[in-house]
C-alpha positions in Angstrom: 9.1 0.3 -25.0 10.2 -2.9 -24.1 13.3 -3.0 -26.1 14.2 0.3 -24.4 13.8 -1.5 -21.0 16.0 -4.4 -22.1 18.6 -2.3 -23.3 18.5 -0.3 -19.8 18.8 -3.9 -18.1 22.0 -4.8 -20.2 23.4 -1.5 -19.3 23.0 -2.0 -15.8 24.3 -5.6 -15.8 27.4 -4.3 -18.0 28.0 -1.6 -15.3 27.9 -4.0 -12.7 30.3 -6.5 -14.4 32.8 -3.8 -15.1 32.6 -2.5 -11.5 33.3 -6.3 -10.1 36.3 -6.5 -12.5 37.9 -3.1 -12.0 37.1 -4.1 -8.1 38.8 -7.3 -8.5 42.0 -6.0 -10.2 42.1 -3.0 -8.1 42.0 -5.6 -5.1 45.0 -7.7 -6.6 47.2 -4.8 -7.0 46.4 -3.7 -3.2 47.6 -7.1 -2.3 50.7 -7.0 -4.5 51.9 -3.8 -3.9 50.7 -3.3 -0.1 54.5 -2.9 1.0 54.6 0.6 -0.9 50.7 1.6 -0.6 50.3 1.2 2.7 52.9 3.9 4.0 51.8 6.1 0.8 48.2 6.2 2.0 48.9 6.7 5.4 51.2 9.7 4.0 48.2 10.7 2.1 45.8 11.1 5.3 48.2 12.6 7.1 48.8 15.1 4.6 45.3 15.7 4.6 45.1 16.4 8.3 48.2 18.7 8.3 46.9 20.5 5.5 43.8 21.1 7.3 45.2 22.1 10.5 47.8 24.5 8.8 44.8 26.2 6.9 42.7 26.6 10.4 45.8 28.0 12.1 46.7 30.3 9.0 43.0 31.6 9.1 42.2 31.9 12.9 45.8 33.1 14.2 47.4 34.0 11.1 50.3 31.5 11.3 51.9 31.3 8.0 50.8 28.0 6.0 54.5 26.8 5.9 55.0 27.0 9.8 51.8 25.6 10.2 52.7 22.3 8.2 56.4 22.0 9.5 54.9 22.1 13.3 52.8 19.3 12.1 55.1 17.2 10.5 57.5 18.0 13.4 54.7 16.8 15.7 53.9 13.8 13.8 57.6 12.9 14.3 57.8 13.6 18.0 54.7 11.7 18.8 56.1 8.6 16.9 59.4 8.7 18.6 57.5 9.1 21.8 55.4 6.2 21.3 58.7 4.1 20.1 60.4 5.1 23.5 57.2 4.0 25.5 56.7 0.6 23.6 60.6 0.0 24.3 60.6 1.0 27.8 57.6 -1.1 28.5 59.3 -4.3 27.1 62.4 -3.7 28.8 60.6 -3.5 32.3 58.4 -6.5 31.5 61.6 -8.6 30.5 63.6 -7.6 33.7 60.4 -9.2 35.7 60.4 -12.1 33.4 61.3 -14.6 36.4 59.1 -13.2 38.7 56.1 -13.3 36.3 57.1 -17.0 35.4 57.0 -18.1 39.2 53.5 -16.2 40.0 52.1 -17.6 36.8 53.2 -21.6 37.9 52.3 -20.9 41.5 48.5 -19.6 40.4 48.2 -22.6 38.1 49.5 -25.1 40.7 47.1 -23.6 43.3 44.2 -23.9 40.8 45.3 -27.3 39.7 45.3 -28.4 43.5 41.9 -26.9 44.2 40.4 -28.7 41.3 41.6 -31.9 42.2 40.2 -31.2 45.8 36.8 -31.0 44.7 37.2 -33.7 42.5 37.9 -32.6 38.9 40.6 -34.9 37.2 43.3 -32.5 35.8 46.5 -34.0 34.1 49.4 -32.0 36.1 51.7 -32.3 33.4 49.6 -31.3 30.4 48.9 -28.0 32.2 52.6 -27.3 32.9 53.4 -27.8 29.3 50.4 -25.2 28.1 51.6 -23.0 30.4 55.2 -23.1 29.0 54.1 -22.8 25.8 51.9 -19.8 26.4 52.6 -17.0 23.6 52.6 -13.8 25.7 56.4 -14.4 26.5 57.5 -15.1 23.0 55.2 -12.2 21.9 57.1 -9.9 24.0 60.5 -11.0 22.6 59.3 -10.3 19.2 58.2 -6.9 20.1 61.6 -5.9 19.3 61.4 -6.9 15.5 58.0 -4.6 15.4 59.8 -1.6 16.7 62.3 -1.6 13.7 59.8 -1.9 11.5 57.8 0.6 12.5 60.8 2.8 12.6 61.5 1.8 9.0 57.7 2.6 8.3 57.7 6.1 9.7 60.8 7.0 7.6 59.1 6.0 4.7 56.0 7.8 5.6 57.9 10.9 6.4 59.5 10.7 3.0 56.1 10.3 0.9 54.8 13.1 3.4 57.6 15.6 2.4 57.0 14.6 -1.6 53.3 15.2 -1.0 53.7 18.8 0.3 56.4 19.5 -2.1 54.0 18.6 -5.2 51.1 19.7 -3.5 48.6 22.2 -5.7 47.6 25.8 -4.6 43.9 25.7 -3.0 42.3 27.5 -6.2 43.8 24.8 -8.4 42.3 21.8 -7.0 39.0 20.5 -7.8 36.0 20.9 -5.8 35.6 17.0 -5.4 39.1 16.3 -3.9 38.4 19.5 -1.4 35.1 17.9 -0.5 37.2 14.5 0.2 40.2 16.0 2.0 37.7 18.3 4.1 35.5 15.0 5.0 38.6 12.8 5.5 40.7 15.2 7.5 37.5 16.0 9.9 36.9 12.4 10.5 40.6 11.7 11.2 41.3 14.9 13.4 38.0 13.6 15.6 39.5 10.4 15.7 42.7 11.4 16.7 41.5 13.4 19.8 39.2 10.8 20.6 41.9 8.0 20.7 44.4 10.4 22.5 41.9 10.9 25.3 41.2 7.1 25.7 44.9 6.6 25.7 45.9 8.7 28.2 43.0 7.8 30.5 43.9 4.3 29.9 47.7 5.0 30.9 46.5 6.7 33.9 44.3 3.8 35.0 46.8 1.1 34.5 49.2 3.6 36.4 46.9 3.7 39.2 46.5 -0.1 39.3 50.5 -0.5 39.0 50.5 -2.4 35.7 53.5 -3.1 34.2 53.6 -1.9 30.3 51.1 0.9 30.9 52.9 3.0 28.3 52.8 0.3 25.6 48.8 -0.1 26.0 48.3 3.5 25.8 50.3 3.5 22.5 48.1 0.5 21.5 45.1 2.2 22.9 45.3 4.9 20.4 45.9 2.7 17.7 43.4 0.4 18.2 40.5 2.9 18.7 40.4 3.8 14.9 39.0 0.2 14.5 35.4 0.8 15.0 33.7 -1.2 17.9 35.9 -3.9 17.8 39.4 -2.0 18.6 38.4 -0.5 22.1 36.9 -4.1 23.0 40.5 -5.4 22.4 42.1 -2.5 23.8 40.2 -3.0 27.3 41.3 -6.7 27.2 45.3 -6.5 26.5 46.3 -5.7 29.8 44.4 -8.4 31.7 47.0 -10.9 30.8 49.7 -8.7 32.0 47.8 -8.1 35.4 47.2 -11.7 35.9 51.0 -12.4 35.9 51.5 -9.8 38.2 49.0 -10.1 41.0 47.0 -13.0 40.1 43.2 -12.9 40.2 42.3 -9.9 42.3 41.3 -6.6 42.9 43.7 -5.2 40.4 42.3 -7.1 37.7 38.5 -6.2 38.4 39.3 -2.4 38.7 41.1 -2.1 35.6 38.7 -3.9 33.8 35.6 -1.9 35.1 37.3 1.5 34.7 38.5 0.6 31.1 35.1 -0.5 30.1 33.6 2.3 31.4 36.1 4.9 29.8 35.9 3.1 26.3 32.0 3.2 26.8 31.8 7.0 27.6 34.4 7.9 24.8 33.2 5.8 22.0 29.0 6.0 22.6 29.0 9.7 24.2 32.1 11.7 23.2 32.5 10.4 19.7 28.9 10.1 18.6 28.5 13.7 19.8 31.5 15.0 17.8 31.2 12.9 14.9 27.4 12.8 14.3 26.7 10.7 11.3 30.3 10.1 10.5 31.3 8.7 7.4 27.6 8.2 6.1 28.3 4.4 6.1 25.8 1.3 7.2 27.2 -0.3 10.2 26.7 -3.7 8.3 29.1 -1.9 5.7 31.6 -0.9 8.3 32.2 -4.3 9.7 32.2 -5.7 6.0 34.9 -3.2 5.3 36.9 -4.4 8.5 36.8 -7.9 7.3 37.7 -6.7 3.6 40.9 -4.5 4.3 42.0 -6.7 7.1 42.3 -9.5 4.4 44.0 -7.1 2.1 46.3 -5.4 4.1 46.3 -7.1 7.5 46.2 -5.2 11.1 47.0 -1.9 9.1 43.7 -2.4 7.0 41.6 -2.3 9.6 42.8 1.0 10.7 42.1 2.5 7.5 39.0 0.6 6.5 36.6 3.3 7.4 38.3 6.1 5.5 39.1 4.2 2.5 35.6 2.8 2.1 34.5 6.4 2.6 36.4 7.8 -0.2 35.6 4.6 -2.4 31.8 5.4 -1.7 32.3 9.3 -2.4 33.8 8.4 -5.8 30.8 6.0 -6.7 28.4 8.7 -5.8 29.8 11.2 -8.4 28.7 9.0 -11.6 25.3 8.4 -11.9 25.9 4.6 -13.3 27.6 3.7 -10.1 25.2 5.8 -7.6 23.6 3.0 -6.4 26.5 1.3 -5.3 27.0 4.4 -3.0 23.7 4.3 -1.5 24.0 0.8 -0.8 27.0 1.5 1.0 25.2 4.1 3.1 22.8 1.6 3.9 19.5 3.5 1.9 18.8 0.4 -0.6 19.3 -2.2 1.9 16.3 -1.3 4.0 13.8 0.5 1.3 
């Protein structure tokens, strides 16, 4: 009996060690080959979504599967082109007003320094002026042109992967039930996130237009993307327009109105609509979600945070398939943490 217990313990330790070694090797591969793997993974997720949409269109409205798939691909390319146009126009508009924004910023800072000196606070004028002149926001706007070029090249690569994935796709009856379960769960999550993110982006665009914010289109695109990052993304999306509003109007009602309206929008969409539509979501513990965001950010940078939840969910589903690794899947779901 004692010997059998020792053998079971050794087997568990052995499985854990093998899993750690496999995870380490896989992480190295993910980092080394991220230039190709990231577009490929995005293409796989898009293929899941487009396949689910095409199947639903075929079942409900008798639209041929091929027509639904082509319509989905064209919609994706159209949205990508629209995003590039929004970002390019926003950057161009911002750079046209560069001189006036710089003047307003210098005037606001000078007024703040003078007020501080009147109330007896000693401030070095020159150090403040140097800090303002070296603010990164203007350099960031100039570098956005390079981001647009990289975005277009990545979209091209994703589109090629997408076409090849559909060309080599198996018929539904030839696929395993496990792969069908993964596709169903991941595509449902992504479709809901896309709808919620689109609603958040549109509402953000309306609010920023009402408050007269420059680059409203670009901030709407960024809101759509950032909404895929749980908890952190909506917070960042809320704060992003504030520096531009400050450059345009200084600290007045425009900033307060935008901050209040955007915060309310993200709270309602994230905590009411998304929770209602997604339910339990991907069956991942909130602590695990935060840890996965950190891990995938270290592996794939900003894009890793966008893909963290679906990738971690796939890993959990794979671990849940095997009896030796099932405890690790339960750990990711949080069911072993608080027993």
